[in-house]
Each structure stands twice: as structure tokens, then as C-alpha cells.
BALOBA-1460 file (C-alpha; in Angstrom, 3 decimals):
// residues 249
<rec num="1" residu="m" x="183.346" y="-122.221" z="-132.191"/>
<rec num="2" residu="s" x="186.031" y="-120.289" z="-130.542"/>
<rec num="3" residu="e" x="186.368" y="-117.808" z="-132.914"/>
<rec num="4" residu="n" x="182.157" y="-117.033" z="-132.043"/>
<rec num="5" residu="l" x="183.031" y="-117.416" z="-128.823"/>
<rec num="6" residu="k" x="185.982" y="-113.934" z="-129.240"/>
<rec num="7" residu="m" x="183.364" y="-111.879" z="-131.442"/>
<rec num="8" residu="n" x="180.914" y="-112.449" z="-128.611"/>
<rec num="9" residu="t" x="183.155" y="-111.485" z="-125.837"/>
<rec num="10" residu="n" x="184.370" y="-108.387" z="-128.017"/>
<rec num="11" residu="e" x="181.061" y="-107.013" z="-128.386"/>
<rec num="12" residu="k" x="180.542" y="-106.833" z="-124.991"/>
<rec num="13" residu="k" x="183.513" y="-105.309" z="-124.467"/>
<rec num="14" residu="k" x="182.357" y="-102.988" z="-126.844"/>
<rec num="15" residu="m" x="179.080" y="-101.966" z="-125.125"/>
<rec num="16" residu="n" x="180.950" y="-101.485" z="-121.356"/>
<rec num="17" residu="t" x="183.072" y="-98.789" z="-123.135"/>
<rec num="18" residu="t" x="180.636" y="-96.942" z="-125.064"/>
<rec num="19" residu="e" x="177.375" y="-97.844" z="-123.758"/>
<rec num="20" residu="k" x="176.632" y="-95.549" z="-120.579"/>
<rec num="21" residu="k" x="173.486" y="-93.287" z="-121.003"/>
<rec num="22" residu="f" x="173.756" y="-91.639" z="-118.070"/>
<rec num="23" residu="k" x="176.118" y="-88.217" z="-119.273"/>
<rec num="24" residu="c" x="177.005" y="-85.026" z="-116.850"/>
<rec num="25" residu="a" x="175.094" y="-82.175" z="-118.280"/>
<rec num="26" residu="f" x="178.407" y="-79.637" z="-116.882"/>
<rec num="27" residu="c" x="180.818" y="-81.818" z="-118.903"/>
<rec num="28" residu="e" x="182.021" y="-84.567" z="-121.115"/>
<rec num="29" residu="s" x="181.943" y="-87.211" z="-118.486"/>
<rec num="30" residu="a" x="179.291" y="-90.605" z="-118.422"/>
<rec num="31" residu="y" x="178.646" y="-93.143" z="-116.547"/>
<rec num="32" residu="n" x="176.607" y="-96.922" z="-116.441"/>
<rec num="33" residu="y" x="174.973" y="-96.385" z="-114.011"/>
<rec num="34" residu="k" x="172.500" y="-93.019" z="-112.211"/>
<rec num="35" residu="s" x="174.092" y="-93.739" z="-108.487"/>
<rec num="36" residu="d" x="177.975" y="-92.841" z="-110.489"/>
<rec num="37" residu="l" x="176.515" y="-89.590" z="-112.021"/>
<rec num="38" residu="k" x="174.825" y="-88.388" z="-108.879"/>
<rec num="39" residu="r" x="178.441" y="-89.106" z="-107.001"/>
<rec num="40" residu="h" x="180.349" y="-86.845" z="-110.218"/>
<rec num="41" residu="i" x="177.567" y="-84.111" z="-110.100"/>
<rec num="42" residu="r" x="178.838" y="-83.478" z="-106.550"/>
<rec num="43" residu="k" x="181.699" y="-82.372" z="-108.274"/>
<rec num="44" residu="h" x="179.796" y="-79.365" z="-110.212"/>
<rec num="45" residu="s" x="177.582" y="-78.393" z="-107.239"/>
<rec num="46" residu="e" x="178.203" y="-77.314" z="-104.221"/>
<rec num="47" residu="e" x="176.098" y="-79.658" z="-102.249"/>
<rec num="48" residu="k" x="177.342" y="-81.633" z="-99.165"/>
<rec num="49" residu="p" x="174.972" y="-84.027" z="-98.278"/>
<rec num="50" residu="f" x="176.870" y="-86.056" z="-95.618"/>
<rec num="51" residu="k" x="177.769" y="-84.271" z="-92.863"/>
<rec num="52" residu="c" x="179.798" y="-84.419" z="-89.446"/>
<rec num="53" residu="n" x="177.651" y="-85.595" z="-86.454"/>
<rec num="54" residu="v" x="180.257" y="-83.779" z="-83.908"/>
<rec num="55" residu="c" x="181.403" y="-80.238" z="-85.440"/>
<rec num="56" residu="g" x="178.428" y="-79.593" z="-88.391"/>
<rec num="57" residu="k" x="181.267" y="-80.143" z="-91.561"/>
<rec num="58" residu="g" x="179.546" y="-81.474" z="-94.148"/>
<rec num="59" residu="f" x="181.077" y="-83.968" z="-97.181"/>
<rec num="60" residu="k" x="180.779" y="-85.185" z="-100.543"/>
<rec num="61" residu="q" x="181.226" y="-88.461" z="-100.188"/>
<rec num="62" residu="k" x="180.224" y="-90.401" z="-97.076"/>
<rec num="63" residu="s" x="183.930" y="-92.221" z="-96.936"/>
<rec num="64" residu="h" x="185.269" y="-88.578" z="-96.790"/>
<rec num="65" residu="v" x="182.919" y="-88.045" z="-93.715"/>
<rec num="66" residu="k" x="184.178" y="-91.377" z="-91.672"/>
<rec num="67" residu="q" x="188.099" y="-89.892" z="-92.280"/>
<rec num="68" residu="h" x="187.600" y="-86.488" z="-90.823"/>
<rec num="69" residu="m" x="185.842" y="-87.689" z="-87.759"/>
<rec num="70" residu="r" x="189.530" y="-89.147" z="-87.098"/>
<rec num="71" residu="v" x="190.034" y="-85.047" z="-86.109"/>
<rec num="72" residu="h" x="187.812" y="-86.195" z="-83.470"/>
<rec num="73" residu="t" x="188.698" y="-89.074" z="-82.272"/>
<rec num="74" residu="g" x="192.201" y="-88.936" z="-82.751"/>
<rec num="75" residu="e" x="192.124" y="-92.550" z="-84.181"/>
<rec num="76" residu="k" x="195.033" y="-93.619" z="-86.348"/>
<rec num="77" residu="p" x="194.023" y="-96.832" z="-87.449"/>
<rec num="78" residu="y" x="196.939" y="-96.964" z="-90.000"/>
<rec num="79" residu="e" x="200.164" y="-98.208" z="-87.695"/>
<rec num="80" residu="c" x="203.735" y="-98.587" z="-88.860"/>
<rec num="81" residu="k" x="205.108" y="-102.609" z="-87.882"/>
<rec num="82" residu="l" x="207.928" y="-101.385" z="-87.315"/>
<rec num="83" residu="c" x="207.874" y="-98.057" z="-85.501"/>
<rec num="84" residu="s" x="204.624" y="-98.264" z="-84.530"/>
<rec num="85" residu="m" x="203.497" y="-94.584" z="-85.139"/>
<rec num="86" residu="g" x="199.959" y="-94.153" z="-86.195"/>
<rec num="87" residu="f" x="198.520" y="-92.321" z="-89.544"/>
<rec num="88" residu="t" x="194.958" y="-91.426" z="-89.912"/>
<rec num="89" residu="q" x="194.829" y="-92.316" z="-93.667"/>
<rec num="90" residu="m" x="196.546" y="-94.831" z="-95.879"/>
<rec num="91" residu="s" x="198.422" y="-92.918" z="-97.749"/>
<rec num="92" residu="r" x="200.023" y="-91.047" z="-95.449"/>
<rec num="93" residu="i" x="201.629" y="-94.531" z="-93.966"/>
<rec num="94" residu="m" x="202.463" y="-95.737" z="-97.290"/>
<rec num="95" residu="q" x="204.757" y="-92.228" z="-97.627"/>
<rec num="96" residu="h" x="205.593" y="-92.903" z="-93.841"/>
<rec num="97" residu="m" x="207.287" y="-96.778" z="-95.276"/>
<rec num="98" residu="r" x="209.665" y="-95.399" z="-97.776"/>
<rec num="99" residu="i" x="211.580" y="-94.401" z="-94.880"/>
<rec num="100" residu="h" x="211.725" y="-97.839" z="-93.941"/>
<rec num="101" residu="t" x="211.887" y="-99.564" z="-97.099"/>
<rec num="102" residu="g" x="214.788" y="-97.275" z="-98.489"/>
<rec num="103" residu="e" x="212.866" y="-95.538" z="-101.379"/>
<rec num="104" residu="r" x="213.942" y="-92.004" z="-100.062"/>
<rec num="105" residu="e" x="217.847" y="-92.951" z="-99.840"/>
<rec num="106" residu="k" x="220.071" y="-93.818" z="-101.863"/>
<rec num="107" residu="v" x="220.994" y="-96.490" z="-100.551"/>
<rec num="108" residu="g" x="219.270" y="-99.481" z="-100.932"/>
<rec num="109" residu="k" x="217.872" y="-102.319" z="-98.279"/>
<rec num="110" residu="r" x="221.672" y="-103.425" z="-97.891"/>
<rec num="111" residu="y" x="219.611" y="-105.456" z="-94.617"/>
<rec num="112" residu="k" x="218.194" y="-109.201" z="-95.167"/>
<rec num="113" residu="c" x="216.826" y="-111.309" z="-92.548"/>
<rec num="114" residu="d" x="218.321" y="-114.672" z="-92.446"/>
<rec num="115" residu="k" x="215.432" y="-115.937" z="-91.722"/>
<rec num="116" residu="c" x="212.536" y="-114.760" z="-94.106"/>
<rec num="117" residu="d" x="212.679" y="-112.358" z="-97.081"/>
<rec num="118" residu="s" x="212.754" y="-109.274" z="-95.412"/>
<rec num="119" residu="k" x="215.110" y="-106.591" z="-95.816"/>
<rec num="120" residu="f" x="215.426" y="-102.886" z="-94.925"/>
<rec num="121" residu="a" x="217.762" y="-99.301" z="-95.603"/>
<rec num="122" residu="r" x="218.580" y="-99.470" z="-91.241"/>
<rec num="123" residu="k" x="220.705" y="-101.728" z="-89.411"/>
<rec num="124" residu="n" x="217.953" y="-100.970" z="-86.081"/>
<rec num="125" residu="y" x="215.141" y="-101.575" z="-88.510"/>
<rec num="126" residu="l" x="216.428" y="-105.755" z="-88.923"/>
<rec num="127" residu="t" x="217.015" y="-105.751" z="-85.544"/>
<rec num="128" residu="i" x="213.379" y="-104.949" z="-84.699"/>
<rec num="129" residu="h" x="212.191" y="-107.241" z="-87.009"/>
<rec num="130" residu="l" x="214.390" y="-110.194" z="-86.009"/>
<rec num="131" residu="r" x="212.364" y="-110.629" z="-82.992"/>
<rec num="132" residu="v" x="209.425" y="-111.729" z="-84.478"/>
<rec num="133" residu="h" x="211.655" y="-115.255" z="-85.192"/>
<rec num="134" residu="t" x="213.584" y="-115.177" z="-81.775"/>
<rec num="135" residu="g" x="211.074" y="-114.411" z="-79.598"/>
<rec num="136" residu="e" x="212.983" y="-111.737" z="-78.023"/>
<rec num="137" residu="k" x="211.479" y="-109.220" z="-75.078"/>
<rec num="138" residu="p" x="214.008" y="-107.195" z="-74.037"/>
<rec num="139" residu="f" x="211.735" y="-104.554" z="-72.514"/>
<rec num="140" residu="k" x="211.148" y="-105.598" z="-69.358"/>
<rec num="141" residu="c" x="208.943" y="-104.279" z="-66.296"/>
<rec num="142" residu="n" x="210.510" y="-103.203" z="-63.265"/>
<rec num="143" residu="i" x="207.798" y="-103.938" z="-60.968"/>
<rec num="144" residu="c" x="206.445" y="-107.025" z="-62.753"/>
<rec num="145" residu="d" x="207.554" y="-110.061" z="-64.816"/>
<rec num="146" residu="s" x="206.254" y="-109.167" z="-67.900"/>
<rec num="147" residu="a" x="208.382" y="-108.503" z="-71.422"/>
<rec num="148" residu="f" x="208.018" y="-107.200" z="-74.525"/>
<rec num="149" residu="s" x="209.284" y="-106.905" z="-77.722"/>
<rec num="150" residu="r" x="208.851" y="-103.221" z="-78.393"/>
<rec num="151" residu="k" x="209.437" y="-100.553" z="-75.856"/>
<rec num="152" residu="m" x="206.118" y="-98.499" z="-76.788"/>
<rec num="153" residu="v" x="204.890" y="-102.028" z="-75.865"/>
<rec num="154" residu="l" x="206.196" y="-101.352" z="-71.947"/>
<rec num="155" residu="k" x="205.439" y="-97.941" z="-71.998"/>
<rec num="156" residu="e" x="201.676" y="-98.999" z="-72.565"/>
<rec num="157" residu="h" x="201.574" y="-102.012" z="-69.768"/>
<rec num="158" residu="m" x="203.350" y="-99.132" z="-66.885"/>
<rec num="159" residu="t" x="200.006" y="-97.270" z="-67.131"/>
<rec num="160" residu="i" x="198.612" y="-101.031" z="-65.326"/>
<rec num="161" residu="h" x="201.184" y="-100.046" z="-62.586"/>
<rec num="162" residu="t" x="200.879" y="-95.857" z="-62.117"/>
<rec num="163" residu="g" x="197.366" y="-96.268" z="-62.743"/>
<rec num="164" residu="e" x="197.533" y="-93.183" z="-65.771"/>
<rec num="165" residu="r" x="194.987" y="-93.304" z="-68.345"/>
<rec num="166" residu="p" x="196.629" y="-90.702" z="-70.680"/>
<rec num="167" residu="f" x="194.350" y="-91.906" z="-73.712"/>
<rec num="168" residu="h" x="191.577" y="-89.142" z="-73.670"/>
<rec num="169" residu="c" x="188.175" y="-88.906" z="-75.292"/>
<rec num="170" residu="n" x="187.830" y="-85.336" z="-77.302"/>
<rec num="171" residu="v" x="184.081" y="-85.907" z="-76.913"/>
<rec num="172" residu="c" x="183.129" y="-86.303" z="-73.808"/>
<rec num="173" residu="d" x="185.651" y="-86.023" z="-70.528"/>
<rec num="174" residu="k" x="186.266" y="-90.274" z="-70.601"/>
<rec num="175" residu="t" x="190.122" y="-91.200" z="-70.547"/>
<rec num="176" residu="f" x="191.390" y="-94.687" z="-71.264"/>
<rec num="177" residu="r" x="194.685" y="-96.656" z="-69.982"/>
<rec num="178" residu="q" x="194.572" y="-98.030" z="-73.725"/>
<rec num="179" residu="k" x="194.751" y="-96.623" z="-77.151"/>
<rec num="180" residu="i" x="192.427" y="-99.355" z="-77.955"/>
<rec num="181" residu="c" x="190.248" y="-99.148" z="-75.691"/>
<rec num="182" residu="l" x="189.613" y="-95.138" z="-76.361"/>
<rec num="183" residu="k" x="189.674" y="-96.436" z="-80.228"/>
<rec num="184" residu="n" x="186.309" y="-98.680" z="-79.280"/>
<rec num="185" residu="h" x="184.741" y="-96.076" z="-76.988"/>
<rec num="186" residu="m" x="185.080" y="-93.665" z="-79.517"/>
<rec num="187" residu="r" x="182.452" y="-95.915" z="-81.556"/>
<rec num="188" residu="i" x="179.740" y="-94.246" z="-78.941"/>
<rec num="189" residu="h" x="180.266" y="-91.421" z="-80.656"/>
<rec num="190" residu="t" x="180.611" y="-92.180" z="-84.292"/>
<rec num="191" residu="l" x="177.959" y="-94.897" z="-84.250"/>
<rec num="192" residu="e" x="180.223" y="-96.714" z="-86.304"/>
<rec num="193" residu="k" x="179.423" y="-100.156" z="-85.869"/>
<rec num="194" residu="p" x="182.282" y="-102.265" z="-88.042"/>
<rec num="195" residu="f" x="182.167" y="-105.900" z="-86.907"/>
<rec num="196" residu="a" x="179.378" y="-107.716" z="-89.208"/>
<rec num="197" residu="c" x="177.257" y="-111.142" z="-88.632"/>
<rec num="198" residu="g" x="177.774" y="-112.888" z="-91.687"/>
<rec num="199" residu="l" x="174.177" y="-114.879" z="-90.498"/>
<rec num="200" residu="c" x="171.839" y="-112.014" z="-89.949"/>
<rec num="201" residu="d" x="171.738" y="-108.521" z="-90.428"/>
<rec num="202" residu="k" x="173.245" y="-107.286" z="-86.367"/>
<rec num="203" residu="t" x="176.402" y="-105.199" z="-86.245"/>
<rec num="204" residu="f" x="178.698" y="-104.596" z="-83.312"/>
<rec num="205" residu="r" x="181.247" y="-101.875" z="-81.661"/>
<rec num="206" residu="q" x="183.662" y="-104.409" z="-80.454"/>
<rec num="207" residu="k" x="185.390" y="-108.006" z="-81.839"/>
<rec num="208" residu="v" x="184.139" y="-109.625" z="-78.551"/>
<rec num="209" residu="h" x="180.596" y="-108.442" z="-78.913"/>
<rec num="210" residu="l" x="180.099" y="-110.881" z="-82.359"/>
<rec num="211" residu="k" x="181.635" y="-112.968" z="-81.140"/>
<rec num="212" residu="t" x="179.571" y="-113.294" z="-78.144"/>
<rec num="213" residu="h" x="176.692" y="-112.677" z="-80.299"/>
<rec num="214" residu="m" x="177.502" y="-115.637" z="-82.609"/>
<rec num="215" residu="r" x="176.620" y="-117.916" z="-80.145"/>
<rec num="216" residu="i" x="172.637" y="-117.868" z="-80.853"/>
<rec num="217" residu="h" x="174.119" y="-119.095" z="-84.533"/>
<rec num="218" residu="t" x="176.362" y="-122.139" z="-83.099"/>
<rec num="219" residu="g" x="174.335" y="-122.980" z="-80.019"/>
<rec num="220" residu="e" x="177.474" y="-122.994" z="-78.001"/>
<rec num="221" residu="k" x="176.431" y="-122.783" z="-74.476"/>
<rec num="222" residu="l" x="180.227" y="-121.783" z="-72.724"/>
<rec num="223" residu="f" x="178.672" y="-121.078" z="-69.494"/>
<rec num="224" residu="t" x="177.113" y="-123.990" z="-66.882"/>
<rec num="225" residu="c" x="175.591" y="-124.016" z="-63.961"/>
<rec num="226" residu="g" x="176.782" y="-125.058" z="-60.715"/>
<rec num="227" residu="v" x="173.173" y="-126.265" z="-59.232"/>
<rec num="228" residu="c" x="171.450" y="-127.323" z="-61.928"/>
<rec num="229" residu="q" x="173.270" y="-128.026" z="-64.757"/>
<rec num="230" residu="c" x="171.758" y="-125.582" z="-67.446"/>
<rec num="231" residu="s" x="174.189" y="-124.130" z="-69.893"/>
<rec num="232" residu="f" x="173.952" y="-120.518" z="-71.573"/>
<rec num="233" residu="s" x="175.804" y="-118.567" z="-73.851"/>
<rec num="234" residu="t" x="176.241" y="-115.515" z="-71.967"/>
<rec num="235" residu="v" x="177.669" y="-114.795" z="-68.682"/>
<rec num="236" residu="g" x="175.013" y="-112.613" z="-68.169"/>
<rec num="237" residu="g" x="172.292" y="-115.472" z="-69.063"/>
<rec num="238" residu="l" x="173.860" y="-117.491" z="-66.283"/>
<rec num="239" residu="k" x="173.679" y="-114.537" z="-63.709"/>
<rec num="240" residu="q" x="170.024" y="-114.723" z="-64.167"/>
<rec num="241" residu="h" x="169.430" y="-117.863" z="-64.141"/>
<rec num="242" residu="m" x="171.130" y="-118.257" z="-61.005"/>
<rec num="243" residu="i" x="168.220" y="-115.731" z="-58.984"/>
<rec num="244" residu="i" x="165.929" y="-118.793" z="-59.243"/>
<rec num="245" residu="h" x="168.175" y="-120.969" z="-56.975"/>
<rec num="246" residu="v" x="168.873" y="-117.691" z="-55.210"/>
<rec num="247" residu="n" x="165.201" y="-117.087" z="-54.310"/>
<rec num="248" residu="n" x="164.487" y="-120.735" z="-54.152"/>
<rec num="249" residu="g" x="167.470" y="-121.032" z="-51.574"/>
């Protein structure tokens, strides 16, 4: 019985490797699915069906448009956890990480964390890492009592006191205090809605909007009227309800 099972498995493997009915007319490539062949054909043609809605530049693949949009948005979604440098592509941050891991240096990872298995090529990288374990926050705000583990986070915090809005949208004239706020704003221009509901087809630009939406499915009602004790899933629903009491009062 085990021999029959082995034969069936081998036959399936053979079918997967040999039977590729969608063949390219320009080269010897072949595919199991028509969609894969269609994507491949664009390598031979000048067809670029996916357009940037900001500058009109065309691309052969949809994923390339998404990557290109970061030129307009300034978005750098891949952040180094050790030095906070941002990158537009995963390949760039992987290349950058070699600086920290020591792959680019003759010396190995000499500095080992005594709290976990992490190792570092330089002592200052270990020092930064250790704050995860110790809770140390050496960068203190000289205006309020806030303290931070990294200098960059302190710098971002200081804009609360200075009113500075250093992050500029290059599509419209809006400015923002925090990088994350600019990132959320840019989705208005890119139409990106990365937060999807797992129970229905709705998608959202921000995680907080998905969280609010989920209360429709869960029945959770966090906002209670102080007059009649009616409860609502959103603060907007409560405000609208309060008009009844104001008008009746």
C-alpha cells in the first residue's frame, strides 16, 4: 500500500513539472496558469498597464506601482530597529542590516547580550539593544517629564512643545508633526486601504478605523448615554443620540 502511495505522489510531481500547457510564443517558458503567462509576456512587450495616479508613469506589475508610490509619499515602511533609518524596499534594509550584524566587517559579532541570544558587531549597538531589557530611557525632555530610549523618539516628541510640523506631504500642502501621521495621510492620495476586515469585505486606511468597524460584528458598545443609559459602538453615534435629549430639554 505504501508503494502505491509513493507511485501516486511521484506521478503528481511529474504532472506538476511536465504539464505546463500555457507556453510563451517568444521564448521557451511555460506555465500552469494563464495569468502567469500573461504576466510573463509583458517582459517581451512594452505593455505597462499599471499607472501611477500621481505622475502617470507605467509599470508591468501592480506591485511595482505600489513600490514606486513611495517616491511621491516619502514613505519608508522598513525601519531599522537599531538605528531607526528608514527604507523604501525590503532589499535595502536587508543590505543595511549587514552593517549592524557585522557581515561587512572582518570582525564577527563580538558583543553578546547577556539577557537573550542577540549578538552585535559594535558595542554601541549592544548598548541600544540592552534598553529593551532594562527599560532605560536616557533621553529626557527638558520641558516635561517624558523620557525615551532613543534620541530620534525624543526629537519627534519635542515637536509637541515647539509646534514644528517637519513632515510635508508632497502631493498637497499639508504638514504633520509625526511621520506616522504623514504615512496615514498619504493613503488619501494613494487610495491604499491596507487594513481589511476578516468578517466582511470592508477595508480601511487606518487600523483604528478597522477597530471601530469591528464593533459592528462583535456588538460591543463602549459609549453610554449618561441620561438614559443607551449604549453605542461609536462616539459619533452617542453624539447624534444626545441631540434627542438636548431638543427635549
